[in-house]
N, C-alpha and C positions, 0 to 999 in steps of 0.2 A: 441648479444648473443641469443636473442629470435629467430631470423631467422635461426641461426645456428642449434638450437635445432630442428626446423621444418625440415630442410634439413637432419639432422641426423636421424630423424624419418623415412623419406621417404627412406633413404638409407638402413633402417633396414627391410623394408617389401619386401615380395616376388613379383615377376613379376605380378602374377594374382591379388594379393591384390592391387598393385600399379595401375594397369589398372582400377580396380573398383573405387579406391579412386580418380583417375583422373576424372572419370565420375561423381562421387559425387561432386567434385569441380565444374564441368561444369554446374551442375543444381542448385547450391546453390544461385547463383545470383538471381534466380527467387523466392526466399523465401520471400514473402511480409509479412508484419505485419499489425495488426489492425491500429497501429499508422501511417503507410504509407498511408493507405486508407483514413484516416481522417485528414491528415496533413494540407490540405488547410483550412479545418474547423478551426483547431487550430490556423493557421496563422491569419485568419480573426478575431478570438476571441482575439488574442493578439493585433491586430490592433484596437480592440474595434469597429470593423465594424460588428455589431451583425446581421443586416439584411442579409448581404452577408453570414455570417457564418451559419445562419439558412437555407438559400436557399441551400447552399452547402451540409449541413447535410442531407437535404431531398433528395438530389441527390445521395449521396454515401451510405446512410443507408436506411433501409427499415422498415416500421412499421409491417411487417410480416417476418417470417423466423427466422433464428438462432440468428440474431443480433437485434431483435425487442426491447429487453430491452434497449440496448444502444441507439437506435433511440430516445426513449423517455427520457432517462437520459441526453444525450448530448443536445437535443433540450430544455429540461426543464431547464438546467443550462444556456444555451444561453438566454432564455427568462428572467430568473432571473437577469442576468447581464445587460440586456437591460431595466430593470425596468418594464417589463410586468409580474407583479407578479401573476395575476389571470391566465394568459396563462401558466405560469411556473407551477403553482399548478395543472392545468388540465393535463398537460403532465406528471408531476411526479406522479400524482395519477394513471395514466395508467401504468407507470413503476412499481409502488407499486403492482398493481394487477397482472401484468405479473410475477414479482419476486416471489410473494406468490404462484402462480400456478406452477412455475418452480421448487419449492423446493419439488415437488413430482417427483420421477424417471420416466423416459420415455424410454420404450424399443426401440423405433425408434431412439432416440438419441444415445443409447448405440450401436446399430448396425452401425449408421453413423460414430461414433467415431472408432469403431473396424475396419471398412473397409477403412476409409480414414484418417482423423485426427481430433483432439478435436475441432477445429474451426467450424466443421459442426454440433456440438451439440449446443443446445440453451444455450446462455450465461445467467447464473443465478445471477451473481453478488457476490462479497465477502460480508461478514458480515459488515465490516466497510463501504462499499459502501451503503448498505441498511440503516445503521445508518445515513449516510450523506444525503441520499434521504429525510428522515424525517427532518433532520436538515435544509436543504434548504427550504423545505415546511414551516417549522416553521418560518424561517426568512421572507419568503414571506408574511405570515399572519401578522407578526410583523410589517413589513414595511407598509403594507396596513393599519394596525391599527394606526400607528403613523401619517399617513396622515389624519386621521379622528379626528374631535372634539369629546370630551367625549359624550357618548350616546350609544344607543342600537346597532348602526352599529359597533362602536369600540368594544363593549363587545362581539358581535358575532364573530368578527375577532380574538379577543384574545382567545375566546373559541375554535376556530378552531386551533389556535396555540397550545393550551393546548392538543388537541387530538394528534397532532404530537409529542408533548412532551411525552405524555403517550406511544405512539408507540415506541419511542426510549427507554423509561424505560423498557417496556416489552421485547424488543429485547435484551437489555443488561442484564436484570435479568435472562432471559433464558440462555444466554451464560455463566454467572457466575455460574449458577446451573450446567452446563455441565463441565466447565473447572476449577472451584474453583477460589477464589479470590487471591490477592497478599499475604495476610496474611497466607492463607492456603499453598500457594506455599513456603513461607518462612519457615513455620513450617516443611514442608516436607523435606526441605533441611537438617534439623537436624536429620532426621530419619536415622537409621543405614543402611537401604536398599538404601537410596539415596546416602549415602556416599560410599557404596560399588559400586553402579552403576557408580558413578563418576570415581572411580579407573579404572573400566573396559572400560569406554569411553576413558580415557586417554591411556590405554593399547592398545586399538584398533585404536588409532589415531583419535578419534572423540571427541574433547574437547567440542563440542557444546551440551548443554543440551536443548532438544526440549522444555522443560517446560518454559525456559526463552524466547522463541519466541512466545508463545501462546498469541493471542489477548484475554484478559480476560474481560476487562471492559474499558470504554472510559471516562477518567477523564474530558476532555474538554467538552464533551456532557453534563455531569452532571453539570459543571460550568455554561454553557449557560442556561440549564434548571433552575438552581437556579436564574439566572437573570430574566428569564421570569416569574417564580413564584413570584418574588419580584414585577415585574410590575403588576401582577394580584392582588397584595396585600395579597397573600397567604404566609405569612412570615414563618410559621412553615415548609411548604414544601420547601421554599427557603433555610432555614437553613439546612434541611436534605440534599438537593442536594449539597449545597456548602460544607458541611462536608464530604459527600461521595467523592466529587471531590478532596478536600484537602487530604483526607486519601489515595486516589488512587495515586495522584501525589507523596506523601511522601513515600508510601510503595513500589513503583517500576515503576510507569508509566513514571515519568520524566527520570529515568535512561534508561528504555527499549527503549524509542523513542527519546532520545537525546534532551530533552527540557531544557528550562531555569529553574534553581532552584527557581528563583524569583516567578514563577507561584505558587509554593507551598505556599509561603508566602502570595501571593495575595489571594489565595483561603481561607486560614485560617483567614486572615484579614476580608474577607467578611462574614465568619461565625460569627465572633465577632460582626461586625457592624450590622448584621441582628438581632443578639441576643439583642443588645442595642436598636435597632429600635422596636423590638417586646415587650421588657420589660419582667421582670420576670426571667432573666438569669444572674443576677448580679454576683453571686459566680462563675458560670460556665465560663462566658466570662473572668473574671479576672484570673481564673486558666489557660485558654487557652493563654492569653496574656503572662503570665509568662512562661508556658511550651514551647511555640512556639517562644519565644523571639520576639514578634511583636512590631512594632514601632507605637507610637502614632502620629496622624496627627496634633495634636494641635501645635506642635513646628514649623511647616513650612507651615502654612496656608492651611492645609487640602489637600496638593497636593503630598504627598510622595507616592511612589509606595508601595502598600501593607498597607497603613495607615488605621487603623481600626476605628478611632473615628467618631461616627455617629453624624452629625450635621443637624438637620431637616430644618434649614434655607437655606442649600446649595442644589444645584442640582447635580445629578449624571450623568456622561457621561462614557459609556462603548464603546470602539472602538474595532471592530473586523476587523483585516486586513488579507485578504485571498491572499496569495502570489502565483502568476504565475500559472503554470500548473503542473499536476502530471507527474512523469517520465513514459516513455513508455517501456513496456517489449519488448525484442528482442528474436531472435531465436538462440539457441546454438545447432549447429550440432555436431553429434558424430558418430563414427565408432564402430559398434558392430560386434564382430566376436568370433569364437572359435579357439583357438590354440590347434590343435590336439596333438602336441608334449607334451605340458605341461598339456593338458586337462583343460584349463582355459577358462572361459568366460571373454572376454576383452572388455572394453569400453574406448575409448580415444576421446578427443575433436578434432574437425576439425575447427580451428579458421579461420575466413574469415573477410573481410572488411578492414578498416583502421588499422594502427598499434595499435592505442588506443583501438579499438574494439576487436582486436585479443587478446591484453593483458588482457582486462576485461573478455573475454570469458574463457581464460585459468585460470584466477584467480578464477572465479565463479566455474569452474569445480574442481579446486584444493581444494577450501574451502568446497564444498558440496559433491563431488563424489570421488575424487582421493584416492588411497591407502595411508594411513598415519599411522605411529606408529610402534612400535616394534613387535606387534603381527603378522602383515602381513608378515614381513620379516622372522620371526621364522617359521611361518606356511609354507611359500614357501621353506624354507631351510629343514624343517623336512621331506618333501616327495621328495626332490631333484628337484622340479619344479623351484626353483630359477635359475637353469642353463638356463632355457628357458623362464623365467617369463617375461611377458609383463609389469608387474607393478613395476619393480625395477628401471629401468633406465629412464622411461618416465613418464610424467604427465598422468597417466592412472589408471584404476581400473581393477584388475584381481581377479576373484573369482574361486577357484578350483571346478571342476566338478567331480573329481575322485569318490567321494562316490555315485554319481548318474549317472555315465557314461553309464551304461547299459540303463537307462531310456532316456538319451540323444540320444543314437543310435536308440532306439525303436521309438522315436517321430520324428526322422529325423533331429533333431536340428544340429547335426554335419554336415549334408549336407547343410542345409539352411544357417547356419552361417559360413560355410566353404566357399571355392571358392571366397574369397575376402570379405566376410561379408556383412552387410547391413548398410544403413544409418538410424539413428534415430535423432529426434529433440525434444528438450524441451525448455520451455521459461526460460529466465533469465532477471535480471535487470542489466543494466549498472550502474556504480557508480552514485548515485543520487546527483550530486553536488548541494550544496545549492545555490539558486538563489541570495540571499542577504547576504552581509556582516553584515549589521545592518540596523535598522530603528528607527527613533525617531519621536515623535509627539510634535508639538508646538501648544498651545492653547492660543490665545491672546484675551484680552478684554480691556475695558477702564482702568483697574487697572494694566495692564501689561501682561506679557507672562509667561507661564509655559512650560518647556521642559522636557519630560520624554522619556526613551527608551521603545520601543515596546517589549513585552515579548513573547518569543516563547512558545506557549501553546499547540500545537498539530502538528503532522507531518503525513500527508497522505502518503508522500513518504516512510517513515519508516514503516508505517502500511502495505503498499503493499510489501515492500522489505522483512520484516520479515515473512509475510504470505507466500511469494514465497519460501523463504528458508525452512520454515516448511514443505511445500508440495514438496520439491525438490525430495526426494527419491521416493515418490509415483508417481511423474511425470515421473521419469526415469523408474520405474517398468512398468508403463502403456505404455510408449513409446516402451520399449523392447518387451513387449508382443504383442502390436499392429503391430509392423513391422515384427515380426516373423510370425504372422498369415497372414499378407498381402503377405509376400514373399512366404509363403508356398502355398497359394492359387494361386499366380502368377506362381510359378514353376510347380504346378500341371497342370495349363492351357497350359504351353508351353513345357511340358516334351518331347513331340514327335518331337520337333524342334532342339534337341541336344544342344550343348554348346552355339551356337548363340542365341537360344531361351532363355536359362537360363540367358545369359548376357543381352539380351533385356528386360527380365522380371525384373531383378535387376535395370536396368536403369529406367524403367517405375515406379517401386515402389519408387526409390530414388527421382525421379522428382515430385512425388505427396506427399511426406512426408512433414509435417509441424508441428508447435507447436501452441498452443492456446495463443496468446499474447494480448487478449482483456482485457480491463479494462476501467473504466469511466475516460477518459483523461482530461475532462474539470474541474475536481475537482482541488482544489489548491494543490500546493506542500506542503505548511505548513500554519499554522495560527498563527498570533501574536495578542496580546491583550494589552490594557492599560485601566485602570479605574481611573477616576479623580472625586474629589468632587470640584465643582466650584460655583462661584456666579451665581445666576439666571440671565438670559438675553441672549443676542446674543453674540456668540463667533465665531472667525475664527479658524478653525482647519487646520493646515498644517502638512502633513505627508511627511517627507523626508526619502527616502530609498536609500541605496547605494548597487548597484549590486555587484556580486562577481568579475566582471571585471572592477569595478571602476566607473560605470555610476551612475549619480545622477538622481533619479526619484522624482519629486515633485507633490503632490496632495493636492488640497485645497478645503475645504468644509465650509459651514456656518451652525451653529446649534443654535436653540433658546431653551434655557433650562429654566425649571420651578422649583421653590423651592419644595423640597421634592419628586421630580419625577426622574425616571431613563430614560435616553434617550440612545438608542443603535444605534450606527453608524456602518453600515457594508460597507466595501469597498473592492475593488480588485486591487492589484498592479501587473501589468504585466511588464516583462522585454521587452525593445524595441526589435523588431523582429531581427534586425541585431546583437543584443548583446546577443542572446541566447547562453548559455554555450555549448561547444562541448560535 
């Protein structure tokens, strides 16, 4: 069915347009992505061959130029995974300085983007990537501190972790100030304007509310900050961070990013436990236990998921499982043209690659760009353009230009986007299949074993996917404007060469069109946690994970726990290279 639709589309286009589209197809194979350029780095990371990964990263990336931020981010993560925590922090601190400086606009970058493609501009990083930069630095200092005996050296390392903690707090507070928090978003839903806007989104075939995609705050970051405050002995700050985390998970973060509801229970349980630990909150914690239906740990030897009962004679173990690698953005190619008969600006996808890739590209286009809804059909019918409309029979987007047709002719857009149109490209995410079906942790000691499921607490994959969806329209607008400008300049340069020159100019422009597919790819796909109260002493921790295609991954660690203290175990679970999902 899918291939028949493609053939039907080609049968519908004119000879000139067909010739140009054939040329577009011939150059699409050369559209490389950032993921392609660092694939061997990622392969070595997945093999846990970190020395080779770092060597390759230094070969394919540069500490100067437009990808300099990614050079330090990827190498900083590799050093972290390799246990070279000091080196990791040195690299990530350089990444931090670059990111801060790049959040000021640069005219040279704008010109580079305007005349080529966005990949030529300096990569600034997404907000969630900047949060994770400080998160990894925080873990580095924590791992170094846990290797030290109590004393000034350990206190200095914990103070450095506190600095990164504060940097995360500042970033997230600034973002909440700009976007509003989940409770504000919920109250906005009740406003009359919001209800009316929802009607018109449905009428226009756009059921997605952009407010539901916005990255507002990061519940998981606040949870880990609470754990670190607890390690420092700052119990009031720990309580505040745990409570902010729990509220975020409850108010919308869990739903927005597809997380386990057990994480909400865990966060509220830690609020109660820290209240008990600090003292003076008897009435408050009892109210929370009742209102949140929390489970006491006393009934099952302090090992229940989310159990809140604080026992000073026990030790605390927090396990942070970072799963596999982030999904890679790809390039969605599209054909942009003007239909002079219907006076419509038409955009449609040009799916390439494997059958699965083509289906995903068509699906992404349909969800975020294609004409949908009653309004578009009525609009085209009202002016008669439905008889020639590009947007009725095919997966495309057609926008009427009749009200501004004189301006279209004055600017020459009818000529630039006529004669076969032009190729444009935007980034998209393939379906980010979950790497794991499930994971559970087994902790054994002389008294027996405890087995608990790992709780999905954050999803870098969904953070990236929703951010890309939110930016999709802006990406399309920029791509259209960029390619019109490039083709106009190109056609001006070859106008004396006649039809052959125009054709050659289009070919050259099409061959150099691309989308910005960069992101920090060595970040995990998602993060799982489990927290246990255990007897002091040495324990064997076994993490058993089951991949989406049925592979079993076993990881074993030894921890030495002390009464009244919190130990944080961070680990990374990679899919075997041959078992990577398609």
